[in-house]
C-alpha positions in Angstrom: -28.9 5.3 -26.7 -29.4 1.8 -27.4 -26.7 0.4 -24.7 -29.2 2.4 -22.0 -31.6 -0.9 -22.5 -29.7 -3.8 -21.0 -28.5 -1.8 -18.0 -32.0 -1.8 -16.1 -34.7 -4.1 -14.9 -38.1 -3.9 -17.1 -40.4 -1.2 -16.4 -42.4 -3.7 -14.6 -39.7 -5.3 -12.7 -38.7 -2.2 -11.1 -42.3 -1.1 -10.3 -42.7 -4.0 -8.6 -41.5 -2.9 -5.3 -40.4 0.7 -3.9 -36.5 0.7 -3.9 -34.7 2.2 -0.7 -33.0 4.6 -2.5 -32.5 6.0 -5.5 -29.9 8.6 -6.9 -31.3 10.6 -9.4 -30.4 13.0 -13.0 -26.5 12.4 -12.2 -23.8 11.3 -14.8 -23.4 7.7 -14.6 -20.1 6.4 -15.2 -21.0 2.5 -14.6 -17.5 0.9 -13.9 -17.8 -0.5 -17.5 -16.2 1.6 -19.9 -19.1 2.1 -21.4 -20.4 5.8 -22.1 -21.1 7.5 -19.3 -24.8 9.0 -19.9 -27.3 11.2 -17.4 -29.5 8.6 -15.7 -31.2 7.4 -12.0 -30.1 4.3 -9.9 -32.3 2.8 -8.0 -31.2 0.5 -4.6 -33.4 -2.1 -3.2 -32.0 -4.2 -0.4 -28.2 -3.5 -0.5 -28.1 -4.2 -4.1 -28.6 -2.2 -7.1 -32.3 -2.9 -8.7 -32.3 -0.7 -11.6 -30.3 1.5 -13.7 -32.0 3.8 -16.5 -32.4 6.9 -17.8 -35.5 7.0 -15.4 -36.6 5.1 -13.0 -40.3 5.7 -12.5 -40.4 4.4 -8.8 -39.9 6.5 -6.2 -37.4 5.6 -3.6 -38.1 5.5 0.0 -35.2 7.9 0.1 -33.9 10.0 -3.1 -30.9 11.5 -3.7 -30.5 14.8 -6.4 -27.2 14.1 -7.9 -27.9 16.8 -11.0 -24.6 18.2 -11.9 -22.6 15.1 -10.4 -21.0 12.4 -11.3 -22.5 8.7 -10.1 -19.5 6.0 -10.4 -19.4 2.3 -8.3 -17.0 2.9 -4.8 -13.5 2.5 -5.5 -11.6 -1.0 -4.6 -8.3 -0.5 -3.2 -6.4 -3.3 -4.1 -3.2 -2.7 -2.0 -3.9 -1.6 2.1 -2.4 -2.5 4.9 -4.9 -2.3 7.0 -4.4 -5.9 8.8 -4.1 -4.3 12.5 -6.5 -1.2 11.8 -9.3 -2.9 12.0 -8.6 -3.8 15.6 -9.5 -0.2 16.2 -11.0 2.1 13.5 -14.1 0.9 11.8 -13.9 4.0 10.0 -10.4 3.0 8.2 -9.4 6.5 7.6 -8.5 7.8 5.4 -10.0 5.6 2.6 -13.5 5.6 3.2 -13.6 9.0 3.0 -11.9 9.0 0.0 -14.6 6.7 -1.8 -13.2 3.7 -1.4 -15.9 1.5 -0.1 -14.1 -2.5 -0.3 -9.9 -2.6 1.5 -8.2 -5.3 1.2 -5.5 -5.6 3.2 -2.7 -8.6 3.7 0.1 -7.5 1.2 3.4 -8.1 0.5 3.9 -10.9 2.6 3.0 -8.9 6.3 0.2 -9.6 8.7 -0.7 -10.8 11.8 -2.2 -14.6 11.1 -1.5 -16.9 12.0 0.2 -15.9 15.0 0.9 -17.4 18.4 0.6 -15.6 21.4 4.5 -16.5 21.5 5.0 -14.8 18.5 2.9 -11.5 18.6 6.3 -9.7 19.3 8.2 -10.9 16.7 5.7 -10.4 14.3 4.9 -6.3 15.6 8.9 -6.3 15.7 8.8 -6.8 11.9 5.8 -5.0 10.9 7.2 -1.9 12.6 10.6 -2.1 10.6 8.4 -3.0 7.0 5.5 -0.8 6.9 6.0 2.0 9.8 3.4 1.2 12.3 4.8 1.6 15.8 5.5 -1.5 17.6 4.1 -0.5 20.8 0.2 0.7 18.9 0.1 -3.0 17.6 0.8 -4.6 20.6 -1.7 -2.4 22.5 -4.1 -2.2 19.5 -5.1 -4.6 18.4 -7.4 -7.2 20.1 -5.0 -10.4 19.5 -8.1 -12.6 19.9 -6.7 -14.8 17.4 -4.3 -17.3 16.5 -5.1 -19.6 13.1 -5.7 -17.0 10.2 -9.5 -18.3 10.3 -9.8 -17.7 14.1 -8.5 -13.7 12.4 -11.1 -13.5 9.8 -13.7 -14.5 12.6 -12.4 -11.7 14.8 -12.7 -9.3 11.4 -15.8 -11.0 10.6 -17.1 -10.1 13.8 -17.3 -6.3 13.4 -18.7 -3.5 11.0 -17.1 -1.2 9.7 -17.6 1.9 6.8 -16.5 -0.3 3.9 -16.0 -3.7 2.9 -13.0 -5.5 3.6 -11.0 -8.6 2.4 -7.9 -10.5 3.4 -4.8 -12.6 2.5 -2.4 -14.4 4.7 0.7 -13.3 4.4 4.4 -15.5 4.3 6.0 -13.6 7.2 3.5 -15.0 9.6 2.9 -18.3 8.0 6.5 -18.8 8.5 6.9 -17.7 11.6 4.0 -20.1 12.7 5.8 -22.8 10.8 9.2 -22.2 11.9 9.3 -19.8 14.8 12.5 -17.7 14.7 13.7 -19.4 11.6 11.3 -17.7 9.7 14.1 -15.8 8.1 17.1 -18.3 8.5 16.6 -19.1 4.3 17.1 -15.0 3.5 20.0 -14.7 5.1 23.5 -13.2 3.2 25.2 -16.1 1.2 23.0 -19.1 3.2 21.4 -21.9 1.0 19.4 -23.3 3.1 16.5 -24.7 2.0 13.4 -25.5 3.9 12.4 -29.4 4.1 9.6 -30.7 2.7 7.3 -31.5 5.0 7.8 -27.5 6.4 6.7 -26.9 2.6 4.0 -29.1 2.8 3.1 -27.0 6.2 2.4 -23.9 4.7 0.7 -24.9 1.9 -1.5 -26.6 4.0 -2.0 -23.7 6.0 -3.0 -21.8 3.0 -5.5 -23.9 2.0 -7.0 -23.7 4.9 -6.9 -19.8 5.0 -8.7 -19.8 1.4 -11.0 -22.3 2.0 -12.0 -20.1 5.4 -12.3 -17.1 3.0 -8.7 -15.5 2.4 -8.9 -13.9 -1.1 -5.5 -15.0 -1.7 -1.5 -15.1 -0.6 0.9 -12.6 -0.6 4.7 -12.4 -0.1 7.6 -10.1 -0.6 11.0 -10.6 -2.9 13.0 -7.5 -2.5 15.7 -6.6 -0.9 13.8 -3.3 0.5 11.6 -5.2 2.8 13.9 -5.7 6.6 13.4 -6.1 10.0 14.9 -3.8 12.2 18.0 -6.1 12.6 18.6 -5.6 9.0 17.6 -9.4 8.0 15.2 -9.8 5.2 11.5 -10.8 5.4 10.8 -14.3 5.8 10.5 -15.7 2.8 11.9 -13.1 0.4 14.8 -16.0 -0.8 12.3 -18.8 -0.9 12.5 -21.2 -3.7 10.3 -22.3 -6.6 9.3 -25.1 -4.8 7.7 -23.6 -1.5 6.2 -21.1 -4.6 4.2 -23.2 -6.7 3.4 -25.5 -3.6 1.7 -22.6 -2.2 0.1 -21.6 -5.6 -1.1 -25.4 -6.1 -2.8 -25.1 -2.1 -4.7 -21.7 -3.2 -6.1 -23.3 -6.5 -7.1 -26.7 -4.2 -9.2 -24.8 -2.0 -10.8 -22.8 -5.0 -8.8 -20.5 -6.3 -7.4 -16.8 -5.6 -4.8 -14.3 -5.6 -0.8 -14.9 -5.5 0.3 -11.0 -4.9 4.1 -10.0 -4.3 6.3 -6.9 -3.8 9.5 -7.2 -6.1 12.7 -6.4 -6.8 13.0 -8.9 -9.6 16.8 -8.4 -8.3 17.2 -10.1 -4.8 19.1 -13.6 -6.1 20.9 -13.1 -2.4 21.3 -10.2 0.8 23.8 -8.0 -0.9 23.1 -4.3 -1.5 22.1 -3.5 -5.1 25.2 -1.5 -5.9 27.0 -5.0 -5.2 24.2 -7.3 -7.4 25.8 -9.1 -10.2 24.3 -8.3 -13.5 24.4 -11.3 -14.8 22.8 -13.2 -11.3 20.6 -10.9 -11.7 19.5 -11.7 -15.3 19.3 -15.5 -14.0 17.2 -14.6 -11.5 14.6 -12.8 -13.8 14.5 -15.8 -15.9 13.8 -18.1 -12.7 10.9 -15.9 -11.8 9.4 -15.7 -15.1 9.7 -19.0 -15.3 7.9 -20.1 -11.8 5.3 -17.6 -13.0 4.6 -18.9 -16.2 4.2 -22.4 -14.7 1.5 -21.1 -12.0 -0.1 -20.0 -15.7 0.1 -23.4 -17.1 -0.8 -25.3 -13.7 -3.9 -23.2 -12.6 -4.8 -21.3 -15.6 -6.9 -17.8 -14.4 -7.5 -19.6 -10.8 -4.6 -18.7 -9.2 -4.0 -14.7 -10.5 -0.9 -13.1 -10.4 0.0 -9.5 -9.2 2.7 -7.6 -8.1 3.9 -3.9 -7.8 5.5 -2.9 -10.9 8.0 -0.6 -9.9 11.2 1.0 -10.7 13.5 3.1 -9.6 15.3 6.9 -9.7 17.3 5.9 -12.3 17.7 8.0 -15.8 15.2 7.5 -17.9 16.5 4.6 -20.2 17.1 2.3 -17.6 13.6 3.0 -15.6 12.2 2.1 -19.5 14.3 -0.6 -19.0 13.1 -2.2 -16.2 9.4 -1.6 -17.2 9.4 -3.5 -20.1 11.2 -6.2 -19.0 8.2 -6.5 -16.3 5.4 -5.6 -18.9 7.0 -8.3 -20.8 6.3 -11.1 -18.5 2.6 -10.4 -17.8 1.7 -10.6 -21.4 4.0 -13.8 -21.5 1.5 -15.3 -18.6 -1.5 -13.8 -20.2 0.3 -16.1 -23.5 0.0 -18.9 -21.1 -3.4 -19.4 -20.0 -2.8 -17.3 -16.7 -4.5 -14.4 -15.4 -2.1 -11.6 -14.2 -2.3 -7.6 -13.8 0.9 -5.4 -11.9 -0.2 -2.6 -9.7 1.4 0.9 -10.8 1.3 4.1 -8.5 -1.2 6.8 -9.0 1.7 9.1 -8.1 4.9 8.1 -7.9 5.9 7.3 -3.4 7.2 10.2 -1.6 8.5 11.5 1.3 6.4 14.5 3.0 8.8 16.7 5.4 7.7 19.6 8.1 8.4 20.3 11.3 5.9 18.5 13.1 6.6 15.3 11.1 8.3 11.9 12.1 10.9 12.7 8.8 12.8 15.7 7.7 16.2 17.5 7.2 16.6 19.5 10.3 15.7 16.6 12.9 19.7 16.4 13.0 20.0 19.9 14.5 20.5 19.7 18.3 18.7 23.5 18.4 15.9 22.3 16.5 15.3 19.4 19.1 15.3 21.7 22.2 13.3 24.3 20.8 10.5 21.0 19.3 11.1 19.6 23.2 10.3 23.6 25.0 7.0 24.4 22.8 6.0 20.7 23.4 6.4 21.3 27.2 5.2 24.9 27.5 2.3 24.4 24.7 3.6 26.6 22.2 3.3 26.8 18.5 6.5 25.3 16.9 6.8 27.3 14.3 6.7 30.7 16.0 10.0 29.8 17.5 10.9 28.6 14.2 10.9 31.6 12.5 13.0 33.5 15.0 16.2 34.5 13.2 18.6 33.2 15.6 17.1 30.1 15.9 16.9 29.5 12.3 20.6 30.7 11.7 21.8 27.9 14.4 19.3 25.2 13.1 20.6 25.9 9.5 24.4 26.0 10.5 24.2 22.7 12.8 22.0 20.7 9.8 24.6 21.6 7.4 27.7 20.0 9.8 25.4 17.0 10.6 26.8 15.8 7.0 30.5 15.2 8.0 28.9 13.2 11.2 29.0 9.3 10.6 26.5 9.1 12.9 24.2 11.9 11.2 25.1 11.8 7.7 23.1 9.0 6.4 20.1 11.0 7.4 21.0 14.3 6.1 21.6 11.9 2.7 17.4 10.6 2.8 16.4 14.5 3.5 18.9 17.1 1.6 18.5 15.4 -2.2 17.5 18.6 -3.7 17.2 17.6 -7.2 14.6 15.4 -6.4 12.8 17.5 -3.8 10.2 20.1 -4.5 7.6 21.8 -2.4 4.2 20.3 -2.3 1.7 20.5 -5.1 -1.8 18.7 -5.3 -0.7 17.1 -8.5 2.7 15.5 -7.8 4.0 16.2 -11.1 6.4 19.1 -11.0 8.6 20.3 -13.3 12.2 20.0 -13.9 12.6 23.2 -12.7 10.3 23.3 -9.4 12.7 21.6 -7.6 14.5 22.7 -3.8 18.1 23.5 -5.8 16.7 25.2 -9.3 14.4 27.8 -6.7 17.8 28.1 -4.5 19.7 28.9 -7.5 17.2 31.5 -8.5 16.8 33.2 -5.2 20.3 33.1 -4.4 20.1 31.3 -1.2 21.2 28.2 0.3 18.8 24.9 -0.8 18.6 24.3 2.9 17.4 27.8 3.5 14.5 27.5 1.2 13.6 24.2 2.0 13.5 25.8 5.8 11.3 28.9 4.6 9.0 26.8 3.0 8.7 24.6 6.1 8.2 27.2 8.6 5.4 29.1 6.4 2.7 25.9 7.2 4.0 24.2 3.8 5.5 20.7 3.1 7.9 19.7 1.3 7.7 16.3 -1.2 11.0 13.9 -1.9 9.6 11.0 -4.6 11.9 7.8 -3.5 11.3 5.1 -6.2 9.6 5.1 -9.9 11.0 8.9 -10.5 13.5 7.7 -13.1 11.8 10.1 -16.1 11.2 12.8 -13.6 7.5 12.4 -14.2 4.8 10.6 -14.9 5.0 9.5 -18.3 6.1 5.8 -17.7 2.9 5.7 -15.6 0.9 7.1 -18.2 2.0 4.5 -20.1 1.3 1.5 -18.1 -2.3 2.9 -17.0 -2.9 2.0 -20.9 -2.1 -0.9 -21.1 -4.7 -3.9 -20.3 -3.1 -5.4 -17.6 -2.3 -3.0 -15.3 -4.9 -1.5 -12.5 -4.0 1.5 -9.9 -2.5 0.0 -6.7 0.0 0.1 -4.0 -0.9 3.2 -2.2 0.0 1.5 1.0 -3.2 2.8 2.9 -2.4 1.7 6.4 1.1 1.8 6.7 4.4 3.9 6.3 2.0 6.2 7.9 5.0 8.8 9.4 6.5 9.1 6.2 4.1 9.9 3.9 0.4 9.4 2.9 -0.9 8.1 -0.4 -4.3 6.8 0.9 -6.0 9.6 -1.7 -4.5 7.6 -4.9 -8.0 6.7 -6.3 -9.7 10.2 -5.8 -5.6 11.0 -7.4 -6.8 9.2 -10.5 -9.7 11.3 -11.5 -8.3 14.9 -9.9 -4.8 14.5 -11.9 -5.4 12.2 -14.7 -8.5 12.8 -16.0 -8.9 16.5 -15.3 -5.7 18.2 -14.2 -2.9 17.5 -16.5 -0.6 19.0 -18.2 2.8 17.3 -18.7 1.5 15.0 -20.9 -1.7 13.2 -22.2 -4.9 12.4 -19.6 -6.7 9.1 -19.2 -10.5 8.7 -20.0 -13.0 9.6 -17.4 -14.9 6.0 -17.9 -11.4 4.2 -18.8 -10.3 5.0 -15.1 -13.3 4.2 -13.4 -13.1 0.5 -14.6 -9.3 0.5 -13.9 -10.4 1.4 -10.3 -13.4 -0.7 -10.3 -14.6 -3.5 -12.6 -10.8 -4.4 -13.7 -10.0 -5.0 -9.9 -12.7 -7.1 -8.9 -12.4 -9.2 -11.7 -8.8 -9.5 -10.5 -9.8 -10.6 -7.0 -12.6 -12.9 -8.1 -14.9 -10.3 -6.3 -17.7 -10.6 -9.2 -20.5 -9.1 -7.3 -19.1 -5.6 -6.8 -17.3 -2.8 -9.4 -20.3 -1.9 -11.4 -23.7 -0.6 -11.8 -25.3 -2.8 -12.9 -28.5 -4.7 -11.5 -27.6 -7.5 -8.7 -24.5 -5.5 -7.9 -23.7 -4.1 -4.3 -24.7 -0.8 -4.0 -21.2 0.7 -3.2 -21.5 4.2 -4.9 -20.0 7.1 -5.2 -21.5 10.5 -6.2 -18.5 12.6 -6.8 -18.3 16.7 -7.6 -15.6 16.1 -9.8 -15.4 19.8 -11.3 -14.9 20.8 -7.5 -12.5 17.6 -6.2 -9.4 19.0 -4.6 -6.5 17.3 -3.5 -5.9 19.1 0.2 -2.3 19.7 1.8 -0.9 16.7 3.0 -0.9 17.5 7.8 0.8 15.1 10.1 -1.6 14.2 13.4 -1.2 12.3 16.1 -5.0 10.5 16.5 -3.5 6.6 16.7 -3.6 4.6 19.8 -1.1 5.9 22.6 -1.0 9.3 20.7 1.3 8.0 17.6 0.7 10.5 14.9 0.5 9.8 11.1 0.6 11.9 8.1 -2.9 12.1 6.8 -4.4 14.2 3.2 -8.3 15.6 3.2 -9.9 14.7 -0.7 -13.2 17.4 -1.0 -15.6 16.5 -3.7 -17.3 13.1 -2.5 -21.3 13.9 -1.7 -22.3 10.8 -1.1 -21.0 7.5 -0.7 -23.1 4.6 -0.2 -22.1 0.7 0.9 -24.7 -2.1 0.6 -26.9 0.9 -0.4 -25.9 2.6 2.8 -25.1 6.3 3.5 -21.4 6.1 5.0 -20.0 9.7 4.0 -22.7 12.2 3.4 -21.2 15.8 2.1 -17.3 15.0 3.0 -18.6 13.6 6.3 -19.1 10.2 8.1 -22.2 9.2 9.0 -21.5 6.9 11.5 -23.0 4.3 10.0 -20.9 1.0 9.4 -22.5 -1.4 7.0 -18.8 -2.6 5.8 -18.4 -6.0 6.3 -15.8 -9.1 5.6 -15.8 -10.3 2.6 -14.6 -14.3 2.5 -13.4 -15.8 -0.8 -16.6 -16.1 -3.6 -14.5 -18.6 -5.2 -13.9 -20.7 -1.5 -14.4 -24.4 -1.1 -14.9 -24.7 2.6 -14.6 -28.3 2.4 -11.0 -28.2 1.8 -10.6 -26.6 5.3 -8.6 -29.4 7.6 -8.5 -27.8 10.5 -4.7 -29.0 11.1 -3.1 -25.3 11.7 -2.3 -26.3 15.4 -0.5 -29.6 14.6 1.3 -28.0 11.9 2.9 -25.0 13.9 6.4 -25.5 14.8 8.4 -24.6 18.0 9.3 -20.8 18.3 12.7 -21.0 20.1 15.8 -23.2 18.5 18.7 -24.5 20.9 21.0 -22.3 21.3 23.8 -21.7 19.2 27.2 -22.6 19.7 29.9 -19.7 20.0 31.3 -20.6 16.3 27.5 -20.4 15.4 27.4 -17.3 17.2 29.5 -15.8 15.8 28.6 -16.9 12.1 25.4 -15.3 13.0 26.4 -12.0 14.0 28.5 -11.7 10.7 25.4 -12.9 8.6 23.4 -9.6 10.7 26.4 -7.6 9.8 26.2 -8.2 6.2 22.3 -8.0 6.3 23.2 -4.6 7.5 25.3 -3.4 4.9 22.6 -4.1 2.2 19.9 -2.5 4.4 19.9 1.0 3.4 19.1 0.2 0.0 15.9 2.1 -0.6 12.7 2.6 0.6 10.7 4.0 3.7 11.6 0.8 5.3 15.4 2.0 5.1 14.4 5.6 6.4 12.3 4.3 9.1 15.0 2.1 9.9 17.7 5.4 9.8 15.5 7.0 12.0 15.7 4.5 15.0 19.4 4.8 14.7 20.0 8.3 15.1 17.0 10.0 15.9 15.1 7.9 17.7 18.1 6.2 19.3 19.9 8.9 21.0 22.7 5.5 21.4 23.1 5.2 18.4 23.6 1.4 17.9 25.4 -1.3 15.3 23.2 0.2 12.5 23.8 3.5 12.9 25.8 4.4 9.6 25.6 1.4 7.2 27.7 1.1 3.6 25.0 1.5 1.1 23.9 5.3 1.0 20.4 5.9 1.7 21.0 8.5 -1.7 19.5 5.7 -3.7 16.1 5.7 -2.4 
């Protein structure tokens, strides 16, 4: 075919030296979106040297890829490995899923810049927002940095099984400048604008971070991200001037990404049920305006990306939410900007098993005693849970817990039976596959059906957002849009309640190969979405396609045999903390910079991955003023009246804290099972049944 001629170097160039590695005879899906073809890929010096129907030169190493697909390595554009890079060079589970570049620092969360006296403050916040245990963060990270530039240097001194890149987050940025006042302007009913010099200080620190290598900046603008006390993540309600100043700082340092998580509703800290529709509408217009202003001022130099989500409301409301966001994507493009939203490869959902942190039967005292006894004597928990008397007691106590103020909210989170399903590898069950329908067919109570599935070593899946149509039809429509990329799988976060790091693989198994509930996506199109389009969005021109001169980040996959394995809960984090993991079969070979990192699904122990610094950065824009711009951590003691008002604000924040998402679920766990004394936040006014 004619298109093959331009893909490879000339024969003379290829024969000039022997390649280090040649992958032969595979079906090449090169990431450009062009038709797949059978051919060879040669690698020299960590770069792709030739892609052609036949590479004549023999490689020092060769791999027979006949019958397999050869693709660029996946680029995961939404991870939270900010902490895990300190203790896990494999960045599990992402590198076992064909990911060759991980980008972290999303949603305004991170650990740099951070002075020594603010480490616990940020760890406290991150545990609440991203479900990473504070004790693991404090003990697992090296903490050999203060400024963001020093953090990059710390990451850069290490080697990994994939490349890594970072954004600077709004929360640590505000904490560096404002100390404990970081979220003061985000409090309920508070209109506390930051001073111009405080905004200027943050902008300068962002400029320095980008000049030093940050890919950009991230923030959170949704009611779903809160600290343990119920306060919104610092910067959630930040004003237009603050956001535009930060965007200008990114541009001044050379350009980069501006990322955020949003509900497009957060005009104030209120429960979703109490939001004023007219104020929400006006808030959205204001949001759209600063987004378009960034496009007008900076063009594609400051790219915009956010998680395009929707709730579990009726299909019409879900569609309206989606269309509103697609509309602003197109408006930003019309203004000359670059904007692409991230959409879930599969709906995020809680995973429930008897070994996990969250499940319906935690409220039962019999379950708690049985679990403690089995742990003490080393007995397998499920063996005791099959005992009919133990089962009957657990079912009775769990059912009764819905009447208790302390346990009612946890019960409501975990027993929404019309939206709870037996786990399946495709994550798109039919309307008749939920626990409520299964129970009706079996003539049993839903609680008993759930128990029986879990006791047979199965697990349950309970979507908590983007499930308004009860299928993935909106996801499919969005993936067909040119301004959508797969993302928001949150690898490295929310360990204890779900596991979606395998989302890139799910794009192949479900969207390309197996989907039966609706149309599929083309292989070449999907691979481009996972690679080249993300590389272009994040300003990484050296990767994302199998083209001569680009990085040799390559996957060889057996698409026919690729399978999602059932998630499992394992205690493999520092200090024995646990998390959900999910394995994927079918990855035959992964190369990072031409070096084998995974072969036949097993890590090779090689760590060719490095820190990727922003290719557009202008080092000359670095001022080195971070320490001079830092504000005091502690503020003056509050008067009795001010202290009373602060407590009133905290209680108002807790009223809205049950809004939605994994952060809210983790907060309920801390207030009940994990805090026997309950606490001020044990019962919130907003029911978590809206999760």
